[in-house]
C-alpha positions as CSV (number, residue, x, y, z in Angstrom):
1,M,154.3,-202.1,-182.7
2,S,156.6,-201.0,-185.5
3,E,160.1,-199.6,-185.2
4,S,160.6,-196.3,-186.9
5,T,163.9,-195.5,-188.6
6,P,165.5,-192.2,-187.8
7,Q,165.0,-189.5,-190.4
8,H,168.2,-188.0,-191.7
9,P,168.3,-184.8,-193.8
10,P,169.6,-185.2,-197.3
11,A,173.4,-184.9,-197.6
12,H,173.3,-181.5,-199.2
13,E,171.3,-180.1,-196.3
14,A,173.5,-181.6,-193.6
15,A,176.6,-179.7,-194.9
16,L,174.8,-176.3,-194.6
17,P,175.3,-174.2,-191.6
18,D,172.3,-173.4,-189.4
19,P,171.2,-169.8,-189.0
20,N,173.1,-169.5,-185.7
21,G,176.4,-169.8,-187.5
22,S,177.3,-173.3,-186.3
23,A,177.7,-176.3,-188.5
24,A,174.7,-178.6,-188.8
25,G,174.6,-181.3,-186.3
26,G,176.8,-179.4,-183.9
27,G,174.6,-179.9,-180.9
28,G,171.8,-178.1,-179.2
29,D,173.9,-175.3,-177.8
30,G,174.5,-173.7,-181.2
31,R,178.2,-174.6,-181.4
32,S,180.0,-177.3,-183.3
33,K,182.8,-179.2,-181.7
34,A,185.0,-178.4,-184.7
35,Y,184.0,-174.7,-184.8
36,R,186.9,-172.4,-183.9
37,G,185.8,-169.0,-185.1
38,G,184.8,-167.3,-188.4
39,D,185.1,-169.1,-191.7
40,R,188.8,-169.0,-192.6
41,R,187.9,-169.4,-196.3
42,S,186.2,-166.0,-196.4
43,R,189.6,-164.4,-196.8
44,P,192.7,-165.4,-198.9
45,T,195.7,-167.1,-197.4
46,P,198.0,-164.3,-196.1
47,R,201.6,-163.8,-197.4
48,F,203.0,-164.7,-194.0
49,S,201.1,-166.8,-191.5
50,R,202.1,-169.2,-188.7
51,Y,202.2,-172.0,-191.3
52,T,204.6,-170.2,-193.7
53,F,207.7,-171.7,-192.1
54,F,206.3,-174.5,-190.0
55,G,204.1,-176.4,-192.4
56,G,200.5,-175.8,-193.3
57,R,198.1,-177.6,-195.4
58,R,197.6,-175.4,-198.5
59,R,199.7,-176.2,-201.6
60,K,197.4,-174.5,-204.1
61,A,194.2,-172.6,-204.1
62,R,191.0,-174.4,-203.3
63,R,189.5,-173.7,-206.8
64,E,191.6,-174.0,-210.0
65,H,190.8,-170.6,-211.2
66,E,192.1,-169.1,-207.9
67,N,195.6,-170.4,-208.3
68,E,197.0,-167.3,-210.0
69,N,198.1,-164.6,-207.5
70,A,197.3,-166.8,-204.4
71,F,199.6,-167.4,-201.5
72,V,200.0,-170.9,-200.1
73,D,201.3,-172.6,-196.9
74,Q,203.4,-175.3,-198.5
75,Y,205.7,-175.4,-201.5
76,S,206.5,-178.2,-203.9
77,P,209.8,-180.1,-203.9
78,R,210.3,-178.9,-207.5
79,L,210.3,-175.3,-206.4
80,F,212.8,-176.0,-203.6
81,A,215.0,-177.9,-206.2
82,V,215.0,-174.8,-208.5
83,M,215.7,-172.5,-205.6
84,F,218.5,-174.8,-204.4
85,W,219.9,-174.8,-207.9
86,I,219.9,-171.0,-208.0
87,A,221.6,-170.8,-204.6
88,L,224.2,-173.4,-205.7
89,M,224.9,-171.5,-208.9
90,N,225.3,-168.3,-206.8
91,L,227.9,-170.0,-204.6
92,G,229.7,-171.3,-207.7
93,D,229.8,-167.8,-209.1
94,S,231.3,-166.6,-205.8
95,F,233.9,-169.4,-205.9
96,F,234.9,-168.7,-209.5
97,T,234.9,-165.0,-209.1
98,L,237.4,-165.3,-206.2
99,H,239.4,-167.8,-208.3
100,H,239.6,-165.5,-211.3
101,I,240.5,-162.5,-209.1
102,Q,243.4,-164.4,-207.5
103,N,244.6,-165.1,-211.0
104,G,244.7,-161.5,-212.1
105,A,241.2,-160.8,-213.3
106,I,239.3,-157.6,-212.4
107,E,235.6,-157.4,-211.3
108,L,233.6,-155.3,-213.7
109,N,230.4,-155.2,-211.6
110,P,230.8,-152.2,-209.2
111,V,228.6,-153.8,-206.5
112,A,230.5,-157.0,-206.6
113,A,233.8,-155.0,-206.6
114,W,232.7,-153.3,-203.4
115,M,231.7,-156.6,-201.8
116,L,235.2,-157.9,-202.6
117,T,236.7,-155.1,-200.4
118,T,235.1,-156.9,-197.4
119,G,237.4,-159.9,-197.8
120,R,236.7,-163.4,-199.1
121,T,234.3,-164.5,-196.3
122,G,232.5,-161.1,-196.4
123,F,232.2,-161.3,-200.2
124,V,230.6,-164.8,-200.1
125,V,228.3,-163.9,-197.2
126,L,227.2,-160.7,-198.8
127,K,226.7,-162.2,-202.2
128,A,224.7,-165.1,-200.7
129,S,222.6,-162.6,-198.8
130,V,221.9,-160.5,-201.8
131,I,220.5,-163.5,-203.6
132,L,218.9,-165.3,-200.6
133,I,216.4,-162.5,-199.8
134,P,215.0,-162.3,-203.3
135,L,214.8,-166.1,-203.5
136,L,212.6,-166.1,-200.4
137,V,210.4,-163.3,-201.8
138,L,210.1,-165.2,-205.1
139,T,209.3,-168.4,-203.2
140,L,206.5,-166.7,-201.3
141,H,205.1,-165.3,-204.6
142,K,205.4,-168.5,-206.6
143,N,201.9,-168.2,-207.9
144,F,202.4,-164.8,-209.4
145,S,203.4,-164.7,-213.0
146,L,206.1,-162.1,-212.6
147,A,207.7,-164.2,-209.8
148,R,207.7,-167.3,-212.0
149,V,209.5,-165.3,-214.7
150,G,212.0,-164.1,-212.1
151,I,212.6,-167.7,-210.8
152,W,213.3,-169.1,-214.3
153,T,215.3,-166.1,-215.4
154,A,217.5,-166.3,-212.3
155,A,218.0,-170.1,-212.9
156,G,218.9,-169.6,-216.5
157,A,221.1,-166.6,-215.9
158,Y,223.1,-168.2,-213.1
159,T,223.5,-171.4,-215.1
160,L,224.9,-169.4,-218.1
161,L,227.1,-167.4,-215.8
162,L,228.6,-170.5,-214.3
163,A,229.2,-171.9,-217.8
164,Y,231.0,-168.7,-218.7
165,H,233.2,-169.0,-215.6
166,I,234.1,-172.6,-216.5
167,A,234.8,-171.5,-220.1
168,L,237.3,-168.9,-218.7
169,L,239.3,-171.6,-217.0
């Protein structure tokens, strides 16, 4: 009497779904234990999903050639550092603008001049809101070339603006 070894399909066949739509090896009822619906990879990651603000798993596209113009669930610490830098430079701009106005300067930007009519707190809150919303949009679109240009342009422009404020002291 000889023992027979179980025959396993080759690895490339085991990963293929069966005609019923379930994963191979999912059981006799046609369903896999891990199956939760249609193949999520059949459509791109949406701009907003439940993972956008509460942590997902996708930092970049599955395939290298799909990275451009793709949305992701997670963002790199480097991107957050650049966004924090832009927000910090915006707050510095607000502080120095108020400082210069108190010392007799005038605001040449008509939008900022209007925001100054709301008072100090109103000015800072409005100015922060005006930059915060675009920063969120740029963060969501970080894999789009125009968004990357916008991020680095904003970082450079705010850095130069803060240097100009310091030079005016």
